[in-house]
N, C-alpha and C positions, 0 to 999 in steps of 0.2 A: 324690357320686359320678356322674357322667354318663357313660350309655353307651348302646350303640346308637344314636348318632347319627348318620344318613348323613350321608356326605362324600363328593362325586361326583370319583373319581380324575382324577390329571393322566393327559393323556394320552403317548406317547413309550417307546422301546425299553426306556429306564431302569427306568420302574416295571415296564411288564411283568415285564424279570427278574427285580426285587424280588418280585413278586406269587410269579414260578415259585420261588425261594428258600423263603418262606414255604410254601407249598403242600406242595415236598418234605419241609418239617422236619412239618408237621402228617399228610403222610398215612405219615409215619414212626413216627406216636403222639405226637408232641410238640407242647406250644403253641408257638403263636408269633405275632409283631408287628412290623410297623413300629414305631419309636419317635424319639422325640427331634424334632430339628431335622427333618425331614421331614412328621410330621403336625405339629407347629408351621406349617409352609410351605403346606400343606395348608390349613390352617385361616383362612391370612391370604390363601389363593387365590392362590399362587405355586409357581411347577415346583419340586419340589426337587432339589438337583443332586447329593444323593447319599443313599442308604437305608441306616440304619443298623437291623439285627433283633437282638427280645430271643426269646428262646428255652427252654424246659427243658430243651434236650438239652445235652449236658454237652460240654467241648470236644472229649473222643473219640470225642464220637458224631455231631457236627458233622463232623468229619474223616472217621470211617467213610463218612458219607452223602454226601459230597460231594467229586469225584475231584481239584479243586485245589484246595489252601488252603493257606496259610502261618499259622503259631501267631505273630501280632503281640505278644499279650500272653496268651497262655494261661495264666499265673499267677493274673489276674485274669479268667478264664473268656472271653476274645477270641479269635477266630480270623477271620482275610479268608478270603472265599469268591469264587475266580476264576471266573466265567462268561464266555465268549469276552473281551469286553475291560474287561466290567464288573467292580468291588470291592464286595462288601459287609463289612462288621462285622459278624459274628456273636455277640453275647454271652450268656453263659447267665444266668438269672435268678439273682439274687444278695442277701446282705446282708453289710455290709461291718463288722467290727469297730474296732477303734481306729484313728487316724493320728495316729500317733507323730510322722513324717517333715513332718506340714503338708501332705502332697502323697496318697500313694499309703498303701490300708488296707495296717496289717499282716497280716492275716489274709480272707480271702477264703472264705464257706461260702456253698455253692449253695444254689440255693431251687426251691421247685418252683409259689412263689406269685407271679405277675408284680405285686400289688399292691405286695408286699414289696419286687420289683426298684424298681417305681417311685418307693416315698417313700426312697430312698436316693439318688435323683438332685440337682441344683440347683435347678433351677427349676419353678416349676408351668407355664410355655410351654415348657417341655423337656419333660415328665412326661407326655406325650398318648401314644397307642397308635395305631393305625391297623391295622385287621383286612382285609385288602385281599379275601380275599376274599368277605366279607358286605358291604365296602368301608363299613366303621363305623368311627369316631373312641369309644374309650372312653377318659374323664379322670377318673382319681380324685383330682385334685388340685386343680382350678378353673382351670387352665389356660386354658382356654378364655374364660371368662370374663375373668381378667386378659388378655388379648388383646383382648379387644373394650373393656378398659378403660383399656388402653396401661401396665399395668402390670408391672414386673419382682417378682417376689414369691418371695424361698424355700421349698423345699418342706419341712415341719414350723421349728423352730425356727432361726430366722437363724445364730444365734451360733455352733452346734452342725453346720451346713451350714458353714460359713467354717472354723472350726476343722479340721475334718474335712481341707478341701482348701483354703489359703488363695488358691490360684487363681482362685477361682471369684471372687472379690469383683473381680477383673478383667474375668472374664467378666459380671459385671454391668453393669460398666459399657458394655462393648461392646454388650450386648444393647440396654440403654436409647439407647445414642445412633444406634445403627443404626436402630432401630424410630423413633426418637423417643417411646420410652415413659419413665415415669418409675419412678425406684426405690419400691417399697414403704416407707413409714417405719421400721417395725421391722426390713424386711432394710436399711438405710441405716444406721440405727443401727448395726446389728452391724458395718459394715463401718468405721465412723467410727471404733469401738471397736478394732478389729481391726489396720486398716492398717497401723501397723507390723511387724506380723506377716508382710507379706509378703516379707522379705527370706528367709524362709525355704524360700523357692518357687526353683528354678533359675535362674540369668540367660538360659540359653535357655528355657525357659517363659514368663518373664518379656517375653522379646524378642518371641518367637512372637505373645503376646496383644499386645504393645504395636502392633507391625505392625499384626494387622489394625486395632485402634481407629482407627488413624491413616491407613488407607487406603483404610475402609470406607465407608459411608455417614454423612453427619454427622461428618467427623473432628474438626474443631471444637469438636464439643459434646463430642466424647468425650474429651476433651482438656481442658476444661475440665472437667468431671466427677471425672477421674482428678485434676485438683489441689483440686476443694471436697470431694474423699470423704478426701480425705488420702493417697494413695497413693502422689502423682507426688512426693512430697519424698524420698521413699523407696528410688522405683524412679527418677527424675532429677532429681534436686535441682537442678542447673543449668538445667531449664527453669525449676522452681519459680520462681527466682531473677528469670524476665524481669518477675514482676508488679510493677508500679507503676513500671517503669523507662520513664520518660518518651523520647520520642522529637522530634525537630523537629517541629511541624503542619506547616511548610510541604511537607514530604514526607509525612508519617505524618499525615495527618489522623484516625486511624484509632482511634488511642490508643496503649499503651502495648508492648512488644515482644513481651510474650505475646499480648495481646489478636491483634495484626499475625498473629502464629505460627498462631494457631487459623485465621482467616482466609487465610492462604496454602493450610492443607493442606484448606482447602471450596474452595477454587479450582483446586487441583490435583486434587479428586476432580470436578468439573465438567469440568471441560477434556478431562481422559483419558474420560470415561466412566465416569468410575470403574477404570480399570486403570491402578492406580499402584503403582508396583515397590516392594520393600522398600527397596532402595538410593535411591529417587527420595520417598519419604515420610520415610524416616529424614535424607534431607538435606535435606529441605524445613522438619523438625521442628527441627532444628540449623543452618540456616543465618545465624542470628543468635545462635546460643549465644556468642559471643562481646561481644556487647554490653554484659550489666551489666560484667563487670570492665572495659570501655573506655570506661563514662559517662562524659563530662566535657564541661563548662560555660565556653564561653570567648567566643565572638562569638555563638555558638548551640549546642546540644547537639550534641557530636559523639561519635564511637562510632571514634575511629584506630584504623586497623588490626586493627581485630574478624572484619575476613576471614581476617585469618591467625591470630588468637589462636583462632576459632569451629573453623579446620581443625585445629588443634594438639590442641585441647580434644577433638575428635570423634575425635582418636585413642584415647586414653583410654575413653572414653565406647563407641566400636565393643569395643574389645577389654574391655570390663565385659559389653559385650551379648553376647559371644563370638560375634562376625563372622568372616567369614571375613576375609582380607587382599585379595581383591577388594573384597567390600562395603567393604571400610574405605576402600580406597582410592578406590573411585568417590566414597563420601562426602566424603572428604577433598577430593577437587578440585572437588565439588559446592560445597562453603563456600570454599573458598580462590580459585574463579573468579566469584564469583556478581556483584560488582562490578565485573566487566570489562565487562560492556553499556556501563554510562555511556560508557564511550572508544571504542567502535567508530568513531564518527561521524568520528574525530580519525587512527585506526590507519592506517600507511602498507598497502600492500595485502598482504605478506608476511605483516607481523600479523595483519593482518585474516585471511588465509587459513589461518594456521597456530592461530587461535584457533577459527574457526568448523571446522575440518579435527580439533578433538580427538576421542579417545575419546568414544562415549556424548554427542556435542553434543546431540542428541535431547533427554535428562533437563536438562543444563544451558540449552536453551531453555524448555523447559515449566516448570522451577524460576524463571526469570526471567520469564515471562508471568505467573504467580501471584502472584510477589513482587511486581512493578507491581501488578496489579488490586488487591492487599490491601492499596494503600499511596496512593499517586499517581494511582494511574489512565491515568498516560501509557504508550501502546504503540510509543513512537515508533521505541526501540532494537530491540524484537520486530518492529517492521515490515521497517525497515530492512534487518536480520540474512535475514529471510523473502525480502526482493525479489532479496539480494546471493546466497543459496544458487541460486534459481531462474536468475540472471543470471551465475553463471560456471559451478554443474554442479560435480558432482562429480571430473570427471578436471581441471580447473583449481586447483581448490582442493587434490587432494591427486595433486598430477604426477607422473609415475616419473620419478624420479631420473636425470637427463642423463649422468649420471658416478657411479664405484664407488669403491671403496679401490682394487679391483686396477689399475684404470685408473692410478690414481695412482700404484701400486708398482712400474709399467712404465714409466711417466715417471722413476722413480727416486726417490721422496719416500720414508720410511719410517712404518713405521706409528707411531703419536705424537701428542702434542697436538696436532700442525701439519697431521695428516691431518682429525683433528674440525674444526678453524677454516677448512681449505680446504672442505671438504663441507659446512659449513654456510653460507658466502660464495657457492656456487654453488648451494644451494637458496634461499638469500635471492634472489640475481639473477633466477632464472626464478621462484619467486614473484611479484616483481616488475616480470615481464614484460619484462625486460633485454635476457636468453638464450632461447634458445626451441630449442636441437637443442646434438645433444652436439658438433661443432665448435666452436662459440661459449664451451660450457661450456670446453672444453680451451684454446682462446685467454684467457680468463678467468684460469684458473689458470697460464698461462705470464706474462701482463703483470702480475699481481696479486702472484704469490707466485714471488720467481728460482728458476730449477733450482737443485738440490740441488750440483753438480759446480762455480758458479757462487760457493756462499755461501762 
């Protein structure tokens, strides 16, 4: 154990309020420390984005001490403390019993021993404590040494840690790829053995951890490690099947479909400065999921209709991962439309405007750029689109309709299939620049569609 290691605290309001929470608990006669990720971040000289606090105070005592609390996990000793706009998870020291569901302890016993609380946690790098009043780090498990060595190591017996909570296997991958660390040998061996058990975890939990892996630093390395550790084939076998699926080297000199997908995820992270939405990350992960089932060789390697096949496959994957309908729709469209960029140079004005006027087109553009950078490297279509977006502007890309349904009714047309045909024709002419005002739109309708009384 290393105790009393002086660590300079970060500056800022969040740390000041976290220190205040610890101080308040101590003034009431309880032990209290900042714990986990915030201590890890301070050792790594990063500013924590949140502070979790562990204390000897019971949930009932925490609720009595602080005026604004929410019992987010009271059965596990966790209370959310609200101070101004800041939120802190305050957890009671505890020791856990068996984990029959592979995720949550069957029984929680509160403890007065902070070391006992630390030893039930997942990894040494997350098992450190920080005492903000003394500005000291307390390290019972060797987390500081493992950070310096670049190692993710389970606390205690790895097989036991992962048997308790199977999601910890994916968390090991996330921390390893995020920081560029390696998984300690025995910890990795336990993951290899227990990987099939990951299916015991709820799809929601798997989804959330997966999204974190593919949208954080080094997402490509994270995906590779998920595969190497044996987890990916149980989470997303469709992605595992990308291994060894060759691509035409003239378009994809980087390698097979799996390698390409890893590179796309890396480029997305770089291009967006690390602000990759879950929908974009999953869209990138799945954008070529249709290639393995459509692989063929004729004049060259081809993946005919892999955009449509992949989009359809994404529906079942989104359902499996418990995504919302809106998220599933966005991912579907990202996959379904990702090949259209190659046709932008020969599109009619109206087709191009409709394409770049799609909902969430910024996501499509980001995926296309990363897709190009991870393969042939040509940005010709991307640059063409960026020029068109500046040249046309929002008003010309998505102009206000020149006429609507009521005007057609006033002209004597009845709602029905012809209605939609007429409005689409008017919109087409408007986007092509053939008509510019309502009068011209009405004249187009009159000339192209005989008046109902005359038909």
